[in-house]
C-alpha positions in Angstrom: 34.9 35.2 -10.5 36.6 32.0 -9.3 38.3 29.6 -11.7 36.7 26.2 -12.2 38.9 23.1 -12.2 37.5 20.1 -14.1 38.5 16.7 -12.8 37.7 13.1 -13.9 37.3 10.4 -11.3 38.4 7.0 -12.5 37.3 3.6 -11.2 40.6 3.2 -9.4 39.6 6.3 -7.3 42.3 8.5 -9.0 41.5 12.0 -9.9 42.7 13.5 -13.2 43.0 17.3 -13.7 42.0 17.9 -17.3 43.5 21.4 -17.5 46.9 20.3 -16.1 46.9 16.8 -17.7 48.0 15.3 -14.4 46.7 13.1 -11.6 46.0 14.9 -8.4 45.5 13.8 -4.8 42.6 14.8 -2.5 45.1 17.0 -0.6 45.8 18.9 -3.8 42.1 19.3 -4.6 41.6 20.6 -1.0 44.4 23.1 -1.7 42.6 24.2 -4.9 39.4 24.8 -3.0 41.2 26.8 -0.3 42.7 29.0 -3.0 39.2 29.9 -4.0 38.8 27.6 -7.1 35.5 25.8 -7.8 35.9 22.1 -8.4 33.8 20.0 -10.8 34.3 16.2 -10.7 32.8 13.9 -13.3 32.9 10.1 -13.2 34.9 8.9 -16.2 32.7 5.9 -17.0 29.2 7.1 -16.1 29.7 10.8 -16.8 27.8 11.4 -13.5 28.7 14.6 -11.5 30.4 13.3 -8.3 31.6 16.7 -7.0 29.7 16.6 -3.8 30.9 13.1 -3.0 34.6 14.1 -3.5 34.2 17.3 -1.5 32.5 15.4 1.3 35.4 12.9 1.2 37.9 15.8 1.6 36.0 17.2 4.5 35.9 13.8 6.2 39.6 13.2 5.6 40.6 16.6 7.0 38.5 16.1 10.1 40.0 12.8 11.0 42.2 14.5 13.6 39.1 15.5 15.6 35.5 14.6 15.0 33.8 17.2 12.8 30.3 16.2 13.8 29.2 14.9 17.2 27.9 11.3 17.4 24.4 12.5 18.4 24.1 14.5 15.1 25.5 11.5 13.1 22.8 9.3 14.6 20.1 11.8 13.5 21.6 12.0 10.0 21.4 8.2 9.7 18.0 7.9 11.4 16.2 10.6 9.2 18.5 10.2 6.2 17.4 11.8 2.9 14.0 13.2 3.9 14.3 15.7 6.7 18.0 16.4 6.7 18.4 16.9 3.0 15.9 19.7 3.2 17.9 21.2 6.1 21.2 21.0 4.4 19.9 22.4 1.1 17.9 25.2 2.6 19.5 26.3 5.8 23.0 25.0 6.5 24.8 26.8 3.7 23.0 30.1 4.4 23.7 29.7 8.2 27.4 29.2 7.5 27.5 32.3 5.2 25.8 34.4 7.9 28.2 33.1 10.6 31.3 33.8 8.5 30.1 37.3 7.6 29.2 38.1 11.2 32.6 36.8 12.4 34.4 39.0 9.8 32.3 42.0 10.9 33.0 41.4 14.6 36.7 40.9 14.0 36.7 44.2 12.2 34.9 46.0 15.0 37.2 44.5 17.6 40.2 45.7 15.7 38.6 49.2 15.6 38.2 49.1 19.4 41.8 48.1 19.9 42.8 51.0 17.7 40.7 53.3 19.8 43.0 52.5 22.7 40.6 50.1 24.4 38.1 53.0 25.1 35.1 50.7 25.3 32.9 53.3 27.0 32.9 55.3 23.8 32.4 52.2 21.7 29.5 51.1 23.9 27.7 54.3 23.1 27.6 53.3 19.5 26.3 49.8 19.8 23.3 50.6 17.6 25.7 50.7 14.7 26.9 47.1 15.2 25.4 44.4 13.0 23.0 42.1 14.7 24.5 38.6 14.6 22.5 36.1 12.7 19.7 38.6 12.1 19.3 37.4 8.5 19.1 33.8 9.7 16.6 34.7 12.4 14.4 36.6 9.9 14.6 33.6 7.4 13.6 31.2 10.1 10.9 33.5 11.4 9.3 33.8 8.0 9.5 30.1 7.5 7.9 29.3 10.9 5.2 31.9 10.4 4.3 30.3 7.1 4.3 26.8 8.8 2.0 28.2 11.5 -0.4 29.6 9.0 -0.4 26.3 7.1 -1.3 24.5 10.4 -4.0 27.0 11.2 -5.5 26.6 7.7 -5.5 22.8 8.1 -7.0 23.0 11.6 -9.8 25.3 10.3 -10.4 23.0 7.4 -10.6 20.0 9.7 -13.0 21.7 12.1 -15.2 22.7 9.2 -15.4 19.1 8.0 -16.1 17.9 11.5 -19.1 20.3 11.8 -20.6 19.0 8.6 
């Protein structure tokens, strides 16, 4: 289980590590996260949990060298704001990234095995049914969601047509 680091955020934007009794920078907090630690940040005055805000700030700072998100996506985020995109981020983005990382790890593992086999890809090709299907979990998740949405639409259409006949 990963260690949780408790921080306080003061009005002057400084972060204080309660365990170490020392101020820390955003770079140091990013280092803690990269080490596998969970971060919890509470505003010193309001006692509000501001962890997501601080982690977002770290992501944006680290991506200054190159744009993390394309301008077209940023336009959509601003345009649709809290409604549509909050649902997407809460329900799909985290799961999609987990599936991507797990798939990447699996494919890296299989590629290393192929290299160990002396690049004998014909033998490896015969065993492709043993390889994990990339993004299969994500596709199943989206498939079940879209099937539910389609059945909801069908139910509404049937309900509307029944009312029209009356």
